[in-house]
C-alpha positions, 0 to 999 in steps of 0.5 A: 222185251225181256232179254233172255241171256243164253249162250254163256248163261245157259245151262251147262253140262258140267255139274254146278251146285250151290249153297245159299244160306240166309245170314239170319242165324249161326250156321245150323248143322242141318244147313251145314249138312246141306252144304256138305252134300252139295260140296260132295256131289260137285266134287264127285262129278268134278263140277263147281260148288258155288257159295252165295248169301241170300240176304233179302230178309234185311231186318234179320240179316246180320254181318255177324251171322254171315261171318260165322257161316263163312268161317264155319264152312272154312273150318269144315273144309268146304271150299267154294269155287266162286272168287266173288261171293254174291249177296242178293242185297248187292244185286238189285239192278240184276233182279230189277231188269228181270222184273221189268221184263216180266211186267213188260211181257205181261207175266207179272203185274203191279198190284196195289193192295191194302196193308193188313192191320194198317189200312194203307195201300201198298204196291207189290209185284205179283207173278201171273200164274198160268195155273198149270200142273208141274211135275218134276223128278226129285233125285231122292223122292222120285216123281213129284207133282203140284197143281199150281192153281192153288198158289194164285198170283204170288208176290215176287217183289215188294217193288222193282228194287225189292225182290222176294226170295223166290224170285232172287234165287231163281235169277241167281241159280240161272246166272250162275249155271246151277244144274243141281239144287240140293236142299232140305225137304222144307224147301220142296214147297218153294219148288213149284213157284221157282219152276214157274219163274224159270219157265217165264224167264226162259231158264232151264230147270235144274235137277232137284234133290230134297234132303230129309231133315235132321231130327231130335231123339223125340223125332221133332225137328232139331232145334236149340231146345235139344242142345247144341245145334250150330257148327260153332257150338260143336267147335267150342265143345272140342269136336274136330271138323273132320269128325263133324263132317264125317258124322253129318254125311252119315245122317240120312246117307249110307255108303252101302258098306260097313265103313263108318270113318271117312275123311272128306276125300274118301266121302267125295269118292263114295258119295251118291245122291241115290243113297240118301234116305227118304226119312228123317235122320235122328241126331245122336251125339253119342255116335258123334262123340264116338266118331270124334274119338276115332278121328282123334286117334288118327291124328298125327301125334304132333297135332294132338300134342300141340292141342294138348299143350295149348289147353294145359298152358291156357288153363287156370290150374296151371296159372294157380300151380305154376306147373312146368310144362315140357314137350317131353312130358306132353309127348309121354302123356299123349297116348294116355290122354288120347285113350281117355277122351272123346272131344278136346273139351274132355281135356279141359274137364280132366284139368278141372277135375285135377286128373292131370295134376300128378303129371306135373306136381307132387300128389297130396293125400291122406296116408290112409288112402294107401290102404287096400280095401278092408286092411286095418292098417298100413302094414301091408301097404308099407311092405309092398311099397318097400319091396317095389322100391327095392326092385325098381332101384335095381332097374337101370335108367336106360331100361326104364319103361313101362314093360320093364317096370311091370316085369320087375313088379308083376310076379310079386303082385301075382303072388301077394295079390294084385290089388293089395300090391298095385293099389298103394303103388298107383296111389303113391304115384298119383294120389287119385282114386282113378288114374292110369295103371302104375306101370304107365305112370312110372314110365311117364314120371321117370325113375327119379320121380317114381322113387321119390314118390314111393319114398314119400309114401313110405314116410307117410306110412311110418308116420301114421304107424308111429302116431297109432302106437303113440296115441 
């Protein structure tokens, strides 16, 4: 006789959601969004968020994938409430008890069937389908109805020690008191089988919410051929976990306001299942990059400075050039770098492109680069740099900052032509076609370094003029 465990294991009024991934691949962002929605709904309702591993697919399940899933959820900040992680591969005895009970009650039966392609007969356990119509109210899709007759007597186990997914998931949901099953819409076809099994073992039916899939730009299902799709890939590309969480929440869900930047706690406060759309959401990495940039700008300065210093110190460029990296310099360049990146990996790109060299070492360049546009010689550049040097020498060290450097140079630049004056000034400090404005650079470099680099540029100008006059 199938023992129906009620009381402690019966449906609880307290909300319980779950995230039960299969460790057959790295955590896909679609699955991560499913985990997020389950987490948000549980926290919103002061319930529990349960995490377990569904590894009935023994051939494809791997420890490395399980480790990745666990680490990715932790990185995203989606903490679960169960102390012990259930793994279906370790719960054979539990499932066996329910299978034997169903067989004893005549609700399932052992069937010997021919193994396709091998001509051998194998034993499976099939659920005896009562052939009824099932109707349930999906929290996103509203009323859904299935005629289960077309399912036939479906397989629930390969033998009493080897249940299939449909069966194990129902038992686990029942015994962990799951009240809400929030999952991707590709799982909706599993629902009628699972409801039939619930009825057979006397388990309450949870509320269902089937979330639309995440789509690529061509409206197809997002996959590896469209680029990065796993959480680990976005982590390696330098995205912040809070930014990825923020963006995933907005894929298919709308808060009903104009707000787009959310912390995890803010998402918990405003999350509502009824605001999830029925159609698929298109993944747009440009929007993700923008959201990531906004979160970077909101980081505590110390957090960003630590990351910036770490990436510079671990780069091959610093090892090649032996840069001296000080906390003072990192602190000074942080606002400039923050204003120019969208992900942490952009810092690596800047290092590779030599866009940070001038902060840590003397720039090397051809003196002719100091000329502004169509100027025929270095005469104007030399005069402008000479004037700038004279003005900056008079500026006291204690008053050396971006605002005062600009005040010393700007009126002259307005009178003589901003481009003609500021181009050689900036190029003398950076040696690059693209760099921050010269006032910002001078403030970061300090008075001594700024004047030294202007002096170097002036010597180059004079040297070039001498060579021009003595062919």
